[in-house]
N, C-alpha and C positions, 0 to 999 in steps of 0.2 A: 609130215603131220597129218597123216592117215588120210581120213576120209571125211572131214567135220561135216555135220547135219545143220550146222548153223552159217550162213555167210551175212555178215556184215557190210552194206553196201552203199558207199558216199555216191552221191547223187549233187551235180548242179542244179540251176533253175532252167533245166530245159529236159527236151523227151528221152526216154530212155535207150532211145536207137543211137545217142550219142555217147554212150559210155564206152568204156574202154572192152576189147573183147572179152577179157578175163571177167570181169565184172556182169558183161551181158551175158555170158556162159552161165554164170551161177545164177543170175534171174530166171533164166529160161527154165533153170533144172530145178527151181523150189516148185514144191508141193503147193507151199504156203507165203505169202508174202505180208509182210508188218510193216507199216508205215503211215504217216500223216495222210489225211484226205490228199492233199495236194501231190505227195510222192506216188501214190497207187493210181491217181490219175494220170502224172506222167509216165507211169511204167506201165499203163494201159494192164492191170492186175485183173480187173476184172473179177469172177469168181472165186481166184486164189486169194484175193486182198483181204487183208482184216486191219482196220484202222486201229490205232493205240485206243488205248481204255481211258477214259475220264473218270478219275485222276488216274494219271500217268501209271503203269504197273509193267513189269518183262514177265509176270506172272503167266499169263498165256503165251507168251513165245517160249517159255520153258515148257509148258504143257504138251508142246508140238516134239518133243525131242525125237519121237521115233519116225518122225518126216523130214523130209528136207526143206529148211526154212531159209527164207531170205530176208532181212530188216535193210529197210532204207532209210539212210539218213541223211541230213544236207553236208555235205561238204565233207569235212574229216570226222567220222564218228568216235574219233576218241579225244577231240576238242570241242567240249561242251557238248558232245554228243549222246547218244543211247550206249557208244559202244564198252565204256569202262562200265557201266551199271549191267550190263549183260555179261561181262567179263567175268566181272568179282563172283557170279555164280556157277561159274562153270570152270571145267577142265581144259588145259591148254591146247587138246585136241580136239576139242569141241565144236571151234570156232577158226574161221579166217575173215580177214578183213580186206576190203577193196577201197582204199581210200580215195578220195576227191580233192580237188582245193578247197580248202576253207573258205568260208563267207571272209574271214580275217583277209586270207590272201589276194580273193579277189579284190575286197576296199583297199587294201594296201597298193596294190598294183593299180587301180584306177586313179589311187591319191598321189602314186610316186614315194611313199612314204618305206621307210625301214622297218618291216616287223620288230627287228631286233632291239630298238629304240621307241616301240610302240607297246602299251599294256594290251592285254585283250580279256573282256569280261564277258560271261553270260550271266544277264538279266532277265531271263525269260520267268525264273520264280524266285528270283531274290529281289530285296528291297534296293533303291538307288543307294540307300546310306551304305550299302558295302562300298561304294566308289570313295567316300570320304577319305579313307586312310592313303589313298592312292594319288589325291589330286594336288598336283604339283607346278609350279610356277613354268609356263612353257612345253607342260608335256602334252603328247598325243594319245589319245587312247581309241580303240573300238569295240561298242558294246552290242551286241546280238541284244533285241528287246522283244515282249510278247507277242506286240500285234502293230497295229497302224494306229493306234490311240497313245502308245508309250512315246514315242519322240517326245510328242508335245508336253507329256508329263515328266521328261528327264529334262527339256528345255526348262520348266518352272522350276525342277530342284536345283538344277546348274546355277538358274539367275539367284535362288536363296542362298548359296553358298558363296556368296560375291561372283559367281563367273559369268555374269550375265553377257560379258564382250566375249566369251567363246565361240567360235566359229563350229557348226555343226554342218556336217555333210549327212543326209538321209540317203539311205542305200539301199533301194527296193529290189527285191530277186535277183540279187547279183550272180551272172554267169550264165544267162537266159536273156532270150531275145525282147522280154519284157523289162529288160536290168534299168533303172533309172537312177539319177544322182541326183539331188538338188542341196541348195545350200541357203544356209540362214545363220543366224544366232541367237544363243539362248535367250536374252532378253528381249529380241524382236521376232520371237518364233510365229511364223504365221503360215506354215503349210499346212495342205489337208488334204484329203484322197491318197492317204498312205496305204499300200500295198504293202500286207506281209508275204515272204519273208523278210524282214529288216534289220537293217544295221546302221546304228548312228557312230559315224567318226566324229571325235571332238580334238579339236585342238584348243588348248587353254590359254589363258591371259597369265599374264604376271601377278604377283601378291597372292595366288591362291593356294590353299592346301594347308595341311598341319606341319608343324615344324617336327624334324625327325629325330631330336635331340630329347631325352626324355624331362620329363616336367613342364606339360602342357599349361596355360596359365589356369587360375582354380576356377574362373566362371566359364570355362569350358564345359564345365560338370554340373548337372544336377545334383544337390546337396544341400543338407542344413546345419552346417559349418563345422558335423565334425565330418572332415576331409584330411587326408594328409597334404600338408602345404605345398607348394611350388618346390621350393628348394629341397626339402626333405623328401619329398617325392623321388625328385632326381637323384637323391643320394642312396635313396633305399633302392630304386628300381638298378643302379650301377653296381648295387653291392650283391641282388639277388640276380644279374646277369642273365636277363633274358635271352633263349635261343628258340630258334625256330622248331615249331609245333611243339614243345615242350610243357608240361601241365602245370600250373601254379594252383597250389592251394592259396586262398587269402581268406585268412580267419580275423573275424571282427574287422570287415570289411568298409563299413562306412559307408562309402558313397562309391565303391569300388574302383576308386581312381587309378591305384596302383596295378589292379587287373585290368582295366580298360588298356594303360599304357602297354601293360606285359603282353596282350594280343595285339595292339598296332604294331608290335616290334615282331608279330608271326608266331606267338605262343599259344596255350588256351589256357582256359582259368574258370576256376570253379569259387566263387565267391561265397562265402559262408557269414551270415548276419543275423542277429539274433530280432532287431527292433522293425515292424512292419513298414513305418514310414521310411526309414532307409533301404528297406528291400525295393519299395517303389522307386526310389531315385536310383538304385541298380539299374531296375529293370529300364527305368527311363536312360540312363547312358548308355544301357547296351543294345536300345533300338537308335537313339542319337547316332551313335559310334559305327552302326551298321555290322556289329561284331557278333551277332546270335549264331551264328555256325561256330565262333569259337569261344564266345561265355555265357556260362549260366550262372543264378544266382540260388541260394539253399536258404529258406530261413530257419531258425533251430539253434541251438545249442552247437558250439561245433566238436565239443567231447564228443555227443553223440552223433553229429551229424556227418563226419567225417568217415566214419566205419566203412558206409556200403558207396564209398567212390572210390576209382582208380586211384593207385598209388601215384604220387606226384613227382616232378623232378627237383621243385622247390617249394616251399613254404613261406610266407610272409605273414607274423599276427602282427596286428596294428591294433587290435583292441580286445580286453580280455583277458590276456595273457598274464596266466597264475601256474604257480607249482603242479597243480594236479594237470592242467594242460599239457604242460612240457612233457610231465611224466608220461601221459598218455601218447603223446605224439611222440618221444623217444622209442616205447615199446612197439609203435606202429608202424614207423617210417623205415623203408630199406634205406640199407648202408648207401652213401655216396648224396643223399638227400642235400640240398642245400637250404638254411633256414637262415629266414633273419628277423628279428625281432626287434620293435620299437617300444620304449617307453617312456613316460612322462613324471608319473608317480614318483615319489621316495622308494614304496614299495617296490613298486618296478622296478626300478633302477638298480635295488639291493638283491633283487631276484637273479637279472641278469647278470650282476657284477658277480654275482656265486656260480653262477651257471658257465660263466666265460675261467671263472679260477678252476671250474671242475672239468669242462669239456674242450678249452681252447677257444679258437676262433679270434676275432678281430671284434674289441669293443672300443665302439668311438661315443664320446660325447660332444655333440653338435650345439653350440649357441650361435643363433642369429639374432640381427637388431635391425631396423628399419626406421631411418628418416621419418620423424612426423614432428607438426606444430608443436612449440613449446611456448608459449604466449606468442609475442610476438616475431619470436625465432624457431629455430630447428634442432632438435636432440633426438638421440638414439632412444628409440621403443622396443626393449628387449623382448624376443618371444620365449615362451617356454623351453628351456632345453630338452633336449630329446637323447635320450640315450639308446644306442642301437648294437645289439649282438648280432654277429653274422658268423657262420659255423658250416662246416661240409660235415654232417654225421657220417 
Protein backbone atom coordinates (compact mmCIF):
# COMPACT_ATOMS: atom_id res chain seq x y z
CA UNK A 1 0.00 0.00 0.00
CA UNK A 2 2.99 2.34 0.31
CA UNK A 3 2.33 5.41 2.43
CA UNK A 4 -1.05 6.89 1.40
CA UNK A 5 -1.60 10.57 2.14
CA UNK A 6 -5.36 10.13 2.71
CA UNK A 7 -7.04 8.11 5.46
CA UNK A 8 -10.82 7.62 5.19
CA UNK A 9 -12.05 6.85 8.69
CA UNK A 10 -15.49 5.56 9.64
CA UNK A 11 -16.92 6.67 12.98
CA UNK A 12 -19.86 5.66 15.08
CA UNK A 13 -21.80 8.31 16.97
CA UNK A 14 -19.46 8.41 19.93
CA UNK A 15 -16.10 9.96 20.75
CA UNK A 16 -12.92 9.31 18.83
CA UNK A 17 -11.43 7.65 21.91
CA UNK A 18 -13.53 4.58 21.06
CA UNK A 19 -12.04 4.22 17.59
CA UNK A 20 -10.00 1.06 16.89
CA UNK A 21 -6.23 1.59 17.38
CA UNK A 22 -5.44 1.77 13.64
CA UNK A 23 -8.16 4.36 13.03
CA UNK A 24 -7.05 6.35 16.05
CA UNK A 25 -3.41 6.31 14.89
CA UNK A 26 -4.37 7.56 11.41
CA UNK A 27 -6.42 10.36 12.96
CA UNK A 28 -3.63 11.39 15.31
CA UNK A 29 -1.14 11.49 12.43
CA UNK A 30 -3.29 13.75 10.23
CA UNK A 31 -2.26 17.33 9.51
CA UNK A 32 -5.77 18.15 8.27
CA UNK A 33 -9.09 16.54 9.22
CA UNK A 34 -12.22 16.86 7.06
CA UNK A 35 -15.69 15.97 8.31
CA UNK A 36 -19.09 17.23 9.28
CA UNK A 37 -19.27 19.57 12.28
CA UNK A 38 -20.45 16.66 14.45
CA UNK A 39 -17.53 14.46 13.41
CA UNK A 40 -14.99 17.22 13.97
CA UNK A 41 -16.39 17.83 17.44
CA UNK A 42 -16.38 14.12 18.32
CA UNK A 43 -12.77 13.86 17.11
CA UNK A 44 -11.70 17.04 18.95
CA UNK A 45 -10.12 18.13 15.68
CA UNK A 46 -9.48 21.71 16.83
CA UNK A 47 -7.38 23.79 14.43
CA UNK A 48 -6.80 20.79 12.18
CA UNK A 49 -10.51 20.52 11.42
CA UNK A 50 -12.05 21.51 8.09
CA UNK A 51 -15.85 21.22 7.71
CA UNK A 52 -17.20 19.94 4.40
CA UNK A 53 -18.11 22.82 2.08
CA UNK A 54 -21.73 23.52 1.19
CA UNK A 55 -22.62 22.48 -1.47
CA UNK A 56 -20.60 19.31 -0.89
CA UNK A 57 -17.34 19.06 -2.80
CA UNK A 58 -14.23 16.89 -2.49
CA UNK A 59 -11.99 19.52 -4.12
CA UNK A 60 -10.74 20.92 -0.78
CA UNK A 61 -9.55 17.44 0.19
CA UNK A 62 -7.69 16.94 -3.10
CA UNK A 63 -6.02 20.33 -2.65
CA UNK A 64 -4.15 18.95 0.41
CA UNK A 65 -2.36 16.12 -1.43
CA UNK A 66 0.98 17.29 -0.05
CA UNK A 67 -0.15 16.72 3.55
CA UNK A 68 -1.48 13.86 5.66
CA UNK A 69 -5.26 14.13 5.53
CA UNK A 70 -8.01 12.28 7.40
CA UNK A 71 -11.62 12.25 6.23
CA UNK A 72 -14.23 11.33 8.83
CA UNK A 73 -17.46 9.64 7.74
CA UNK A 74 -20.34 7.93 9.48
CA UNK A 75 -19.93 4.18 9.76
CA UNK A 76 -18.80 2.55 6.52
CA UNK A 77 -17.47 5.32 4.21
CA UNK A 78 -18.16 3.21 1.12
CA UNK A 79 -21.86 2.62 1.83
CA UNK A 80 -23.65 5.86 0.89
CA UNK A 81 -20.63 7.74 2.25
CA UNK A 82 -17.87 9.97 0.91
CA UNK A 83 -15.48 7.09 0.25
CA UNK A 84 -16.44 6.29 -3.34
CA UNK A 85 -16.67 9.98 -4.26
CA UNK A 86 -13.05 10.39 -3.18
CA UNK A 87 -11.70 7.11 -4.55
CA UNK A 88 -12.98 7.94 -8.04
CA UNK A 89 -10.44 10.77 -8.19
CA UNK A 90 -7.50 8.94 -6.63
CA UNK A 91 -4.95 6.29 -7.50
CA UNK A 92 -5.21 3.08 -5.41
CA UNK A 93 -1.99 3.89 -3.52
CA UNK A 94 -3.22 7.34 -2.43
CA UNK A 95 -5.77 6.27 0.17
CA UNK A 96 -6.63 3.68 2.79
CA UNK A 97 -9.90 3.08 4.58
CA UNK A 98 -10.78 2.26 8.18
CA UNK A 99 -14.48 1.33 8.12
CA UNK A 100 -16.73 1.15 11.16
CA UNK A 101 -20.13 -0.56 11.45
CA UNK A 102 -22.59 1.23 9.18
CA UNK A 103 -25.80 2.83 10.39
CA UNK A 104 -27.57 0.07 8.49
CA UNK A 105 -25.76 -2.51 10.64
CA UNK A 106 -26.62 -0.69 13.88
CA UNK A 107 -30.31 -0.42 12.92
CA UNK A 108 -30.60 -4.01 11.68
CA UNK A 109 -28.87 -5.29 14.81
CA UNK A 110 -31.21 -3.30 17.05
CA UNK A 111 -34.32 -4.59 15.27
CA UNK A 112 -33.07 -8.13 14.70
CA UNK A 113 -33.42 -7.81 10.92
CA UNK A 114 -31.40 -9.80 8.39
CA UNK A 115 -29.58 -7.25 6.24
CA UNK A 116 -29.69 -9.63 3.27
CA UNK A 117 -33.51 -9.39 3.41
CA UNK A 118 -33.51 -5.59 3.78
CA UNK A 119 -33.06 -2.92 1.11
CA UNK A 120 -30.83 -0.01 2.14
CA UNK A 121 -31.14 3.52 0.77
CA UNK A 122 -29.36 6.85 1.09
CA UNK A 123 -31.92 9.65 0.78
CA UNK A 124 -29.83 12.61 1.95
CA UNK A 125 -30.05 14.40 -1.38
CA UNK A 126 -32.47 12.26 -3.40
CA UNK A 127 -36.28 12.38 -3.61
CA UNK A 128 -38.45 9.86 -1.79
CA UNK A 129 -39.83 8.83 -5.19
CA UNK A 130 -36.57 6.87 -5.58
CA UNK A 131 -38.23 4.28 -3.32
CA UNK A 132 -41.26 3.77 -5.57
CA UNK A 133 -39.71 0.98 -7.58
CA UNK A 134 -38.64 -1.00 -4.48
CA UNK A 135 -41.84 -0.86 -2.42
CA UNK A 136 -43.00 -4.44 -2.01
CA UNK A 137 -45.65 -6.26 0.05
CA UNK A 138 -44.22 -7.10 3.46
CA UNK A 139 -40.84 -5.63 2.50
CA UNK A 140 -38.46 -3.98 4.90
CA UNK A 141 -36.03 -1.15 4.22
CA UNK A 142 -33.65 1.14 6.05
CA UNK A 143 -33.32 4.72 4.80
CA UNK A 144 -30.69 7.28 5.75
CA UNK A 145 -32.39 10.69 5.64
CA UNK A 146 -31.25 14.27 5.53
CA UNK A 147 -32.29 15.76 8.88
CA UNK A 148 -34.76 15.66 11.75
CA UNK A 149 -37.64 16.93 9.60
CA UNK A 150 -37.24 14.24 6.94
CA UNK A 151 -38.91 11.31 8.79
CA UNK A 152 -42.25 13.11 8.95
CA UNK A 153 -42.02 13.98 5.25
CA UNK A 154 -41.14 10.37 4.44
CA UNK A 155 -44.12 9.15 6.47
CA UNK A 156 -46.42 11.47 4.49
CA UNK A 157 -44.98 10.22 1.19
CA UNK A 158 -45.47 6.57 2.20
CA UNK A 159 -49.05 7.33 3.17
CA UNK A 160 -49.61 8.85 -0.28
CA UNK A 161 -48.34 5.60 -1.80
CA UNK A 162 -50.95 3.57 0.06
CA UNK A 163 -48.50 2.50 2.78
CA UNK A 164 -50.02 4.41 5.69
CA UNK A 165 -50.06 1.18 7.73
CA UNK A 166 -46.27 0.83 7.43
CA UNK A 167 -44.44 0.58 10.76
CA UNK A 168 -41.60 3.08 11.12
CA UNK A 169 -38.70 3.03 13.56
CA UNK A 170 -36.99 6.41 13.87
CA UNK A 171 -33.35 5.65 14.73
CA UNK A 172 -31.32 8.60 15.99
CA UNK A 173 -27.55 8.81 16.53
CA UNK A 174 -27.05 5.06 16.35
CA UNK A 175 -24.00 3.54 17.98
CA UNK A 176 -23.42 6.17 20.65
CA UNK A 177 -24.59 7.07 24.14
CA UNK A 178 -27.28 9.36 22.66
CA UNK A 179 -28.85 6.56 20.60
CA UNK A 180 -32.65 6.61 20.58
CA UNK A 181 -35.18 4.47 18.68
CA UNK A 182 -38.89 5.32 18.59
CA UNK A 183 -41.77 3.65 16.77
CA UNK A 184 -44.76 4.97 14.85
CA UNK A 185 -46.81 4.29 11.75
CA UNK A 186 -46.63 6.29 8.54
CA UNK A 187 -50.29 7.30 8.63
CA UNK A 188 -50.27 8.37 12.30
CA UNK A 189 -46.78 9.81 12.53
CA UNK A 190 -46.55 12.23 15.45
CA UNK A 191 -42.92 12.15 16.62
CA UNK A 192 -40.98 15.36 17.12
CA UNK A 193 -37.60 16.54 18.43
CA UNK A 194 -35.77 14.16 16.09
CA UNK A 195 -31.99 14.48 16.21
CA UNK A 196 -29.68 13.92 13.24
CA UNK A 197 -28.03 11.77 12.09
CA UNK A 198 -31.20 9.78 11.67
CA UNK A 199 -32.32 6.67 9.81
CA UNK A 200 -35.83 5.34 9.29
CA UNK A 201 -36.48 1.59 9.30
CA UNK A 202 -39.71 0.65 7.50
CA UNK A 203 -41.77 -2.53 7.63
CA UNK A 204 -44.19 -2.29 4.72
CA UNK A 205 -47.77 -3.59 4.74
CA UNK A 206 -49.22 -5.94 2.14
CA UNK A 207 -50.64 -4.71 -1.18
CA UNK A 208 -48.10 -1.97 -1.86
CA UNK A 209 -45.63 -1.49 -4.66
CA UNK A 210 -45.48 -1.78 -8.42
CA UNK A 211 -45.81 -5.00 -10.34
CA UNK A 212 -42.46 -6.49 -11.30
CA UNK A 213 -43.90 -7.71 -14.61
CA UNK A 214 -43.72 -5.58 -17.75
CA UNK A 215 -46.88 -3.66 -18.60
CA UNK A 216 -47.98 -1.30 -15.84
CA UNK A 217 -51.53 0.10 -16.10
CA UNK A 218 -51.79 2.98 -18.57
CA UNK A 219 -53.10 5.30 -15.85
CA UNK A 220 -49.80 4.90 -13.99
CA UNK A 221 -48.35 7.42 -16.47
CA UNK A 222 -48.96 11.04 -17.38
CA UNK A 223 -49.90 11.02 -21.07
CA UNK A 224 -52.07 12.68 -23.71
CA UNK A 225 -53.27 9.42 -25.24
CA UNK A 226 -50.00 8.93 -27.12
CA UNK A 227 -48.80 5.95 -25.12
CA UNK A 228 -47.77 2.41 -25.94
CA UNK A 229 -50.75 0.60 -24.44
CA UNK A 230 -50.25 -1.91 -21.67
CA UNK A 231 -50.34 -5.23 -23.58
CA UNK A 232 -48.28 -3.85 -26.48
CA UNK A 233 -45.83 -2.36 -23.99
CA UNK A 234 -45.39 -5.73 -22.28
CA UNK A 235 -44.65 -7.43 -25.62
CA UNK A 236 -42.33 -4.59 -26.65
CA UNK A 237 -40.29 -4.73 -23.45
CA UNK A 238 -40.04 -8.49 -23.80
CA UNK A 239 -38.66 -8.00 -27.31
CA UNK A 240 -36.15 -5.31 -26.26
CA UNK A 241 -35.00 -7.35 -23.26
CA UNK A 242 -34.01 -4.91 -20.46
CA UNK A 243 -30.75 -5.66 -18.68
CA UNK A 244 -29.19 -3.95 -15.68
CA UNK A 245 -27.43 -0.66 -16.50
CA UNK A 246 -27.87 -0.95 -20.28
CA UNK A 247 -28.71 2.26 -22.16
CA UNK A 248 -31.88 2.53 -24.27
CA UNK A 249 -32.64 5.12 -26.91
CA UNK A 250 -36.43 5.59 -26.92
CA UNK A 251 -37.22 7.38 -30.19
CA UNK A 252 -40.63 9.00 -30.58
CA UNK A 253 -41.13 8.35 -26.88
CA UNK A 254 -44.68 9.75 -26.49
CA UNK A 255 -45.27 9.41 -22.76
CA UNK A 256 -41.92 7.68 -22.13
CA UNK A 257 -43.69 4.62 -20.71
CA UNK A 258 -41.30 2.19 -22.42
CA UNK A 259 -38.33 4.07 -20.98
CA UNK A 260 -39.87 4.21 -17.51
CA UNK A 261 -40.36 0.45 -17.35
CA UNK A 262 -36.91 -0.15 -18.86
CA UNK A 263 -35.42 1.96 -16.03
CA UNK A 264 -37.53 0.24 -13.36
CA UNK A 265 -35.92 -2.99 -14.59
CA UNK A 266 -32.49 -1.49 -13.83
CA UNK A 267 -31.52 0.10 -17.13
CA UNK A 268 -30.86 3.68 -18.23
CA UNK A 269 -32.70 5.56 -20.97
CA UNK A 270 -32.69 8.67 -23.11
CA UNK A 271 -36.15 9.50 -24.45
CA UNK A 272 -36.31 11.54 -27.67
CA UNK A 273 -39.57 13.39 -28.37
CA UNK A 274 -40.42 16.31 -30.66
CA UNK A 275 -43.61 17.63 -29.06
CA UNK A 276 -43.24 19.97 -26.08
CA UNK A 277 -46.39 18.82 -24.28
CA UNK A 278 -45.24 15.21 -24.48
CA UNK A 279 -41.77 16.18 -23.29
CA UNK A 280 -43.49 17.71 -20.25
CA UNK A 281 -45.39 14.45 -19.64
CA UNK A 282 -42.16 12.47 -19.90
CA UNK A 283 -40.48 14.81 -17.39
CA UNK A 284 -43.45 14.33 -15.05
CA UNK A 285 -43.17 10.56 -15.32
CA UNK A 286 -39.44 10.71 -14.60
CA UNK A 287 -40.21 12.67 -11.42
CA UNK A 288 -43.18 10.53 -10.35
CA UNK A 289 -41.23 7.29 -10.66
CA UNK A 290 -38.07 8.69 -9.05
CA UNK A 291 -35.82 7.70 -11.95
CA UNK A 292 -34.07 10.99 -12.67
CA UNK A 293 -30.73 9.25 -12.03
CA UNK A 294 -31.51 6.76 -14.80
CA UNK A 295 -33.62 8.57 -17.40
CA UNK A 296 -33.49 11.87 -19.29
CA UNK A 297 -35.56 13.41 -22.07
CA UNK A 298 -34.38 15.29 -25.14
CA UNK A 299 -36.71 17.43 -27.24
CA UNK A 300 -36.07 17.50 -30.96
CA UNK A 301 -35.89 15.51 -34.15
CA UNK A 302 -34.32 12.14 -33.29
CA UNK A 303 -32.29 11.91 -36.51
CA UNK A 304 -30.20 14.88 -35.38
CA UNK A 305 -30.69 14.66 -31.60
CA UNK A 306 -29.16 11.20 -31.19
CA UNK A 307 -25.82 12.27 -32.64
CA UNK A 308 -24.30 13.64 -29.45
CA UNK A 309 -25.29 10.87 -27.03
CA UNK A 310 -23.54 7.68 -25.90
CA UNK A 311 -24.17 4.61 -28.02
CA UNK A 312 -27.04 2.49 -26.69
CA UNK A 313 -27.34 -1.23 -26.12
CA UNK A 314 -30.91 -1.11 -27.45
CA UNK A 315 -33.17 1.19 -29.47
CA UNK A 316 -36.95 1.41 -29.55
CA UNK A 317 -38.64 3.31 -32.37
CA UNK A 318 -42.18 3.94 -31.27
CA UNK A 319 -43.09 6.93 -33.39
CA UNK A 320 -41.77 8.79 -36.40
CA UNK A 321 -40.09 5.76 -37.94
CA UNK A 322 -39.28 6.26 -41.62
CA UNK A 323 -36.70 5.01 -44.09
CA UNK A 324 -34.38 7.97 -43.56
CA UNK A 325 -34.37 7.49 -39.79
CA UNK A 326 -33.62 3.77 -40.05
CA UNK A 327 -30.83 4.36 -42.59
CA UNK A 328 -29.32 6.90 -40.21
CA UNK A 329 -29.55 4.48 -37.27
CA UNK A 330 -27.99 1.64 -39.28
CA UNK A 331 -24.99 3.89 -40.07
CA UNK A 332 -24.69 5.07 -36.48
CA UNK A 333 -25.38 2.10 -34.22
CA UNK A 334 -22.64 -0.37 -33.28
CA UNK A 335 -22.83 -4.04 -34.15
CA UNK A 336 -24.83 -6.00 -31.59
CA UNK A 337 -27.36 -3.24 -30.85
CA UNK A 338 -30.88 -4.58 -30.30
CA UNK A 339 -33.54 -2.64 -32.24
CA UNK A 340 -37.31 -2.90 -31.92
CA UNK A 341 -39.77 -0.84 -33.96
CA UNK A 342 -43.57 -0.69 -33.75
CA UNK A 343 -45.83 0.57 -36.51
CA UNK A 344 -49.58 1.06 -36.93
CA UNK A 345 -49.84 2.68 -40.36
CA UNK A 346 -49.82 0.82 -43.65
CA UNK A 347 -46.76 2.79 -44.73
CA UNK A 348 -44.80 1.85 -41.61
CA UNK A 349 -45.96 -1.76 -41.89
CA UNK A 350 -44.67 -1.90 -45.45
CA UNK A 351 -41.34 -0.38 -44.40
CA UNK A 352 -40.88 -2.82 -41.52
CA UNK A 353 -41.76 -5.75 -43.78
CA UNK A 354 -39.13 -4.57 -46.26
CA UNK A 355 -36.50 -4.21 -43.50
CA UNK A 356 -37.33 -7.65 -42.19
CA UNK A 357 -36.89 -9.17 -45.66
CA UNK A 358 -33.58 -7.36 -46.08
CA UNK A 359 -32.02 -7.72 -42.59
CA UNK A 360 -33.81 -10.58 -40.89
CA UNK A 361 -34.95 -10.59 -37.29
CA UNK A 362 -38.54 -11.20 -36.22
CA UNK A 363 -41.69 -9.62 -37.64
CA UNK A 364 -44.80 -9.86 -35.48
CA UNK A 365 -48.34 -8.67 -36.17
CA UNK A 366 -50.24 -8.02 -32.93
CA UNK A 367 -54.04 -7.90 -33.06
CA UNK A 368 -55.96 -7.37 -29.82
CA UNK A 369 -59.60 -6.90 -28.92
CA UNK A 370 -61.32 -5.97 -25.69
CA UNK A 371 -64.86 -6.65 -24.54
CA UNK A 372 -67.05 -3.55 -24.84
CA UNK A 373 -70.80 -2.74 -24.63
CA UNK A 374 -72.71 -3.60 -27.77
CA UNK A 375 -76.28 -2.41 -27.30
CA UNK A 376 -77.65 -4.35 -24.35
CA UNK A 377 -74.92 -6.95 -24.70
CA UNK A 378 -71.17 -7.05 -25.19
CA UNK A 379 -68.90 -7.55 -28.16
CA UNK A 380 -65.25 -7.41 -29.13
CA UNK A 381 -63.81 -3.97 -29.92
CA UNK A 382 -60.66 -4.44 -31.96
CA UNK A 383 -57.67 -2.17 -31.52
CA UNK A 384 -55.56 -1.12 -34.48
CA UNK A 385 -53.12 -3.92 -35.30
CA UNK A 386 -49.48 -3.25 -34.46
CA UNK A 387 -46.60 -4.59 -36.54
CA UNK A 388 -43.39 -5.11 -34.57
CA UNK A 389 -39.97 -5.70 -36.06
CA UNK A 390 -37.12 -6.74 -33.78
CA UNK A 391 -33.54 -7.40 -34.85
CA UNK A 392 -29.99 -7.49 -33.50
CA UNK A 393 -27.78 -5.42 -35.81
